[in-house]
C-alpha positions as CSV (number, residue, x, y, z in Angstrom):
1,M,13.4,13.9,-5.6
2,K,14.2,10.6,-7.3
3,T,11.4,8.4,-8.5
4,I,11.8,4.6,-8.9
5,F,9.7,3.1,-11.7
6,T,9.6,0.0,-13.8
7,E,7.5,-1.0,-16.8
8,D,7.0,-4.4,-15.3
9,H,4.0,-3.0,-13.5
10,R,2.1,-3.5,-16.8
11,L,2.3,-7.3,-16.3
12,Q,-0.5,-7.0,-13.7
13,D,-3.5,-6.2,-15.9
14,G,-6.7,-7.8,-14.6
15,K,-9.8,-7.9,-16.7
16,A,-12.5,-7.7,-14.0
17,E,-13.2,-7.4,-10.3
18,L,-16.3,-8.1,-8.3
19,I,-17.6,-4.8,-7.0
20,D,-21.1,-3.6,-6.1
21,G,-22.4,-7.1,-7.0
22,K,-21.1,-6.8,-10.5
23,L,-18.0,-8.0,-12.4
24,M,-16.6,-4.7,-13.7
25,P,-13.3,-3.6,-15.3
26,C,-10.6,-3.3,-12.7
27,F,-10.2,0.1,-11.2
28,E,-6.6,-0.8,-10.4
29,M,-5.1,-0.6,-13.9
30,P,-1.7,0.0,-15.6
31,R,-2.8,3.5,-16.7
32,R,-2.7,4.6,-13.0
33,A,1.1,4.3,-13.0
34,E,1.5,5.7,-16.5
35,I,-0.4,8.9,-15.5
36,V,1.7,9.3,-12.4
37,I,5.1,8.9,-14.1
38,A,4.0,11.2,-16.9
39,R,3.2,13.9,-14.2
40,V,6.6,13.3,-12.5
41,R,8.4,13.9,-15.8
42,D,6.2,16.8,-16.8
43,Q,6.8,18.6,-13.5
44,K,10.6,17.7,-13.6
45,L,10.3,16.3,-10.1
46,G,13.7,14.6,-10.5
47,E,15.5,11.7,-11.9
48,V,13.5,8.6,-12.7
49,V,15.5,5.4,-12.0
50,A,15.0,1.7,-12.6
51,P,14.8,-0.6,-9.5
52,E,17.6,-2.9,-8.5
53,R,16.9,-6.6,-8.3
54,F,16.5,-7.9,-4.7
55,G,14.7,-11.2,-5.3
56,T,12.4,-12.7,-2.7
57,D,14.7,-12.3,0.4
58,P,13.2,-8.9,1.5
59,V,9.7,-10.3,0.8
60,L,10.3,-13.3,3.1
61,R,11.3,-10.9,5.9
62,V,7.6,-9.8,6.0
63,H,5.5,-12.5,4.3
64,K,5.3,-16.2,5.2
65,P,7.2,-18.6,3.0
66,E,4.2,-20.7,2.1
67,F,2.2,-17.6,1.0
68,V,5.1,-16.5,-1.2
69,R,5.3,-19.9,-2.8
70,F,1.5,-19.8,-3.4
71,L,1.7,-16.6,-5.3
72,E,4.6,-17.9,-7.4
73,T,2.7,-21.0,-8.5
74,A,-0.9,-19.9,-8.4
75,W,-1.2,-18.9,-12.1
76,D,0.2,-22.1,-13.4
77,E,-2.0,-24.2,-11.0
78,W,-5.1,-22.1,-12.1
79,V,-4.3,-22.6,-15.8
80,Q,-3.9,-26.3,-15.4
81,Q,-7.2,-26.6,-13.6
82,H,-9.4,-24.0,-15.4
83,G,-7.6,-22.4,-18.4
84,S,-5.9,-19.2,-19.2
85,Y,-8.1,-16.5,-17.7
86,D,-8.0,-14.4,-14.6
87,A,-8.1,-16.3,-11.3
88,L,-10.6,-15.2,-8.6
89,P,-11.5,-17.1,-5.4
90,L,-14.6,-19.1,-4.9
91,N,-15.5,-18.5,-1.2
92,W,-14.0,-17.3,2.1
93,I,-13.6,-18.6,5.6
94,A,-16.5,-17.8,7.9
95,P,-16.5,-17.8,11.8
96,G,-16.4,-21.4,13.0
97,M,-14.7,-22.7,9.9
98,R,-11.1,-24.0,10.2
99,R,-8.2,-22.4,8.3
100,I,-6.6,-25.5,6.9
101,L,-4.8,-25.1,3.5
102,P,-6.7,-27.0,0.8
103,E,-5.0,-28.9,-1.9
104,T,-6.8,-27.5,-4.9
105,I,-6.2,-24.1,-6.5
106,D,-9.8,-22.9,-5.8
107,G,-9.3,-23.7,-2.2
108,K,-5.9,-22.1,-2.0
109,L,-7.2,-18.9,-3.6
110,S,-10.0,-18.8,-1.0
111,Y,-7.6,-19.5,1.8
112,Y,-5.1,-16.8,0.9
113,S,-7.4,-14.0,-0.3
114,F,-10.0,-11.8,1.3
115,D,-11.9,-10.4,-1.7
116,A,-12.7,-11.0,-5.3
117,G,-11.3,-7.6,-6.5
118,T,-7.7,-8.8,-6.9
119,P,-7.4,-11.1,-9.9
120,I,-4.2,-13.2,-10.3
121,T,-3.0,-13.1,-13.9
122,A,-0.2,-14.5,-16.0
123,G,2.0,-11.5,-15.0
124,T,1.0,-11.1,-11.3
125,W,4.1,-12.7,-9.9
126,R,6.6,-10.7,-11.8
127,A,4.7,-7.4,-11.3
128,A,4.3,-8.0,-7.6
129,I,8.0,-8.8,-7.1
130,A,8.9,-5.8,-9.3
131,A,6.8,-3.5,-7.0
132,T,8.7,-4.8,-3.9
133,E,12.0,-4.1,-5.7
134,V,10.8,-0.5,-6.5
135,A,10.1,0.0,-2.8
136,M,13.4,-1.6,-1.7
137,T,15.4,0.6,-4.1
138,G,13.7,3.6,-2.7
139,M,14.6,2.5,0.8
140,K,18.2,2.0,-0.2
141,L,18.3,5.5,-1.7
142,V,16.9,7.1,1.5
143,K,19.3,5.0,3.6
144,G,22.1,6.3,1.4
145,G,21.2,9.9,2.2
146,E,18.3,11.0,0.1
147,R,15.9,13.3,2.1
148,G,12.9,11.9,0.2
149,T,12.3,9.3,-2.5
150,F,9.2,8.2,-4.4
151,A,8.7,4.5,-5.0
152,L,6.1,4.4,-7.8
153,C,4.8,0.9,-6.9
154,R,2.2,-0.9,-8.8
155,P,0.4,-3.2,-7.8
156,P,-0.1,-1.4,-4.5
157,G,0.6,-3.2,-1.2
158,H,-0.9,-2.0,2.1
159,H,-3.9,-4.5,2.2
160,A,-1.5,-7.5,1.9
161,G,-0.8,-9.2,5.2
162,S,1.8,-11.7,6.2
163,D,-0.1,-14.6,4.5
164,Y,-3.0,-13.1,2.6
165,Y,-3.7,-10.8,-0.4
166,G,-6.6,-8.6,-1.4
167,G,-7.6,-5.0,-2.1
168,Y,-5.5,-5.0,-5.3
169,C,-2.5,-5.9,-3.2
170,F,-0.2,-9.0,-3.3
171,F,2.9,-8.1,-1.3
172,N,3.1,-5.3,1.2
173,N,5.6,-2.9,-0.4
174,A,5.6,-0.4,2.4
175,A,6.1,-3.0,5.1
176,I,8.9,-4.7,3.1
177,A,10.6,-1.3,2.8
178,A,10.1,-0.6,6.6
179,Q,11.6,-3.9,7.4
180,G,14.5,-3.1,5.0
181,F,15.2,0.1,7.0
182,R,15.3,-2.0,10.2
183,D,17.6,-4.6,8.7
184,G,19.8,-1.8,7.5
185,G,20.3,-0.4,11.0
186,A,17.4,1.9,11.7
187,A,16.3,1.4,15.3
188,R,12.8,2.7,14.8
189,V,10.7,3.2,11.7
190,A,7.3,4.8,11.3
191,V,4.8,3.8,8.6
192,L,2.2,6.5,7.9
193,D,-0.7,5.4,5.8
194,V,-2.8,8.2,4.2
195,D,-4.8,6.0,1.8
196,Y,-8.6,6.3,1.9
197,H,-8.8,2.6,2.9
198,H,-7.3,1.2,6.1
199,G,-3.9,-0.4,5.8
200,N,-5.0,-3.6,7.3
201,G,-2.1,-5.6,6.0
202,T,0.5,-3.2,7.5
203,Q,-1.3,-3.3,10.8
204,E,-1.4,-7.1,10.9
205,I,2.3,-7.4,10.0
206,F,3.6,-5.1,12.7
207,Y,0.8,-5.3,15.3
208,K,2.9,-7.0,18.0
209,R,6.1,-5.0,17.5
210,D,7.4,-1.8,19.1
211,D,10.2,-1.0,16.7
212,V,7.8,-0.1,13.8
213,L,5.1,2.5,14.6
214,T,2.1,2.2,12.3
215,I,-0.5,4.9,11.8
216,S,-3.4,4.8,9.4
217,I,-5.9,7.7,8.6
218,H,-8.8,6.2,6.7
219,A,-12.5,5.8,6.2
220,D,-14.3,4.3,9.2
221,P,-14.4,0.5,8.8
222,K,-18.0,0.6,10.0
223,Q,-18.8,2.2,6.7
224,E,-16.0,1.2,4.3
225,F,-13.7,-1.6,2.9
226,P,-11.9,-3.5,4.3
227,F,-14.5,-3.4,7.1
228,F,-12.9,-5.8,9.6
229,L,-9.8,-3.9,10.8
230,G,-9.1,-0.2,11.4
231,H,-11.1,0.7,14.5
232,A,-9.7,3.3,16.9
233,D,-9.4,0.8,19.8
234,E,-6.9,-1.3,17.9
235,R,-3.6,-0.1,19.4
236,G,-1.3,-3.0,19.1
237,E,-0.8,-6.2,21.1
238,G,1.9,-7.4,23.5
239,R,5.1,-5.5,23.0
240,G,3.3,-3.6,20.2
241,E,0.6,-2.2,22.5
242,G,0.5,1.6,21.9
243,F,2.6,1.4,18.7
244,H,-0.4,1.3,16.3
245,L,-2.7,4.3,15.8
246,N,-5.9,4.2,13.8
247,L,-7.7,7.4,12.9
248,P,-11.0,6.5,11.3
249,L,-13.0,9.2,9.7
250,P,-16.6,9.3,8.4
251,W,-17.7,9.5,4.8
252,G,-17.9,13.0,3.4
253,I,-15.1,14.7,5.3
254,S,-13.0,17.5,3.8
255,W,-9.6,19.0,4.8
256,A,-11.4,20.6,7.8
257,E,-11.5,17.2,9.4
258,Y,-8.6,15.5,7.6
259,G,-6.0,18.1,8.5
260,P,-6.5,17.8,12.3
261,A,-6.3,14.0,12.0
262,L,-3.0,14.3,10.1
263,D,-1.7,16.7,12.8
264,T,-2.6,14.0,15.4
265,A,-0.8,11.4,13.4
266,M,2.3,13.5,13.1
267,R,2.4,14.4,16.8
268,R,2.4,10.7,17.6
269,L,5.0,10.1,14.9
270,T,7.3,12.9,16.2
271,E,7.0,11.5,19.8
272,F,8.1,8.1,18.5
273,A,11.2,9.7,16.9
274,P,11.8,7.3,14.1
275,D,15.0,7.1,12.1
276,A,13.0,7.0,8.9
277,I,9.4,7.3,7.7
278,V,7.6,5.2,5.1
279,V,4.5,6.9,3.7
280,S,1.8,4.7,2.2
281,L,0.7,7.3,-0.4
282,G,-2.8,6.7,-1.4
283,V,-4.6,9.7,-3.0
284,D,-8.1,8.0,-3.2
285,T,-9.1,10.6,-0.6
286,F,-9.7,12.9,-3.6
287,E,-13.2,14.4,-4.0
288,K,-13.7,12.8,-7.5
289,D,-12.4,9.3,-6.7
290,P,-14.9,6.8,-8.1
291,I,-14.8,4.3,-5.2
292,S,-14.2,6.6,-2.2
293,K,-16.2,9.1,-0.2
294,F,-13.8,11.8,1.1
295,K,-13.7,15.3,-0.3
296,L,-10.0,16.4,-0.5
297,K,-9.0,18.8,-3.2
298,H,-5.8,19.2,-5.2
299,E,-4.3,21.8,-2.9
300,D,-4.9,19.5,0.1
301,Y,-2.2,17.1,-1.2
302,I,0.3,19.9,-1.2
303,R,-0.6,20.6,2.5
304,T,-0.2,16.9,3.2
305,G,3.4,16.9,1.9
306,E,4.2,20.0,3.8
307,V,3.0,18.5,7.1
308,I,5.0,15.3,6.6
309,A,8.1,17.3,5.7
310,A,7.8,19.2,9.0
311,A,8.8,16.0,10.9
312,G,12.3,16.5,9.4
313,K,13.0,12.8,8.8
314,P,14.3,10.8,5.8
315,T,11.1,9.7,4.1
316,L,10.2,7.1,1.5
317,F,6.8,7.6,-0.3
318,V,5.3,4.3,-1.6
319,M,2.4,4.5,-4.0
320,E,-0.8,2.9,-2.9
321,G,-4.4,3.8,-4.1
322,G,-6.1,6.5,-6.1
323,Y,-8.6,5.7,-8.9
324,A,-9.6,9.1,-10.3
325,V,-7.1,8.2,-12.9
326,E,-6.8,11.3,-15.0
327,E,-6.1,13.4,-11.9
328,L,-4.1,10.8,-10.0
329,G,-0.7,12.2,-11.2
330,V,-1.6,15.7,-10.1
331,N,-2.5,14.6,-6.6
332,A,0.4,12.3,-6.0
333,V,3.0,14.7,-7.3
334,N,1.4,17.5,-5.3
335,V,2.2,15.6,-2.1
336,L,5.8,15.2,-3.2
337,Q,6.2,18.8,-4.2
338,G,4.7,20.0,-1.0
339,F,7.2,17.8,0.8
340,E,10.1,19.1,-1.2
341,A,9.0,22.7,-0.7
342,K,9.3,22.4,3.1
343,S,12.4,20.0,3.2
């Protein structure tokens, strides 16, 4: 299995995030990707290739132009107003307020973000664009005949919506790749999100469409971030009704509960009969993850890969979360090796 990777991910290196009422060092850090690529190489998973350059055209197929322009200019605007340190928002829109784009950078950050855990830095724009190019290169390889490919994206993407960022995510790499499959001739694409946190951005982007099936297995939003999407009754809207499936699970579950949820997801996916699958590969479901509360073990990730492989479809794996950094590579590569063993 080929892995797409770029050192440009290092350009996103935030100093602090607001979590548990404290400014703390960012859990989403460059070391995450370094640990994974080291494991890929150690296990001889396959060739590691650099991404092609795609620019912003694929990004604009998923994200609104004004949002893309904001991310491109936000750092310079912030530095001009405040100085050269990480940019975080000041406040958020509450019910009854109007979502009208402010003129100041503080207002723009508040308008386009939904948390204070996703700092914009001097390197954010290039790192975010590079992550989309990693995903698009993986898509191109799968479209060209690869059975499975691993896009080692960083920063991650599944929390980013059509015109907002948060949850460590700026552009939605998996959604951009899914749209790339569609633009390349695939009639139907499925996005399967196995990250601990709900893929709220992916849901929002495709919620009214019937050509992209989105499925997310995640911690119940009544208990867990991002809280305000991910309930089981969210099934799509308009033409998209019935083409989104949320499978929320309570804190503390192990494979005994997770495995059946994955089986349910794969039955719906198989019924949809996609031409390609995009997997939002988060491994923060791990029992030792510092910001999550599921109890999956190393061997459960091998099982996950085997179950996904059983669908028999061309598959692109796109890296999302996972914050037990020292064991992140083991878990991510276990999924990929499980997939390859059954392909």
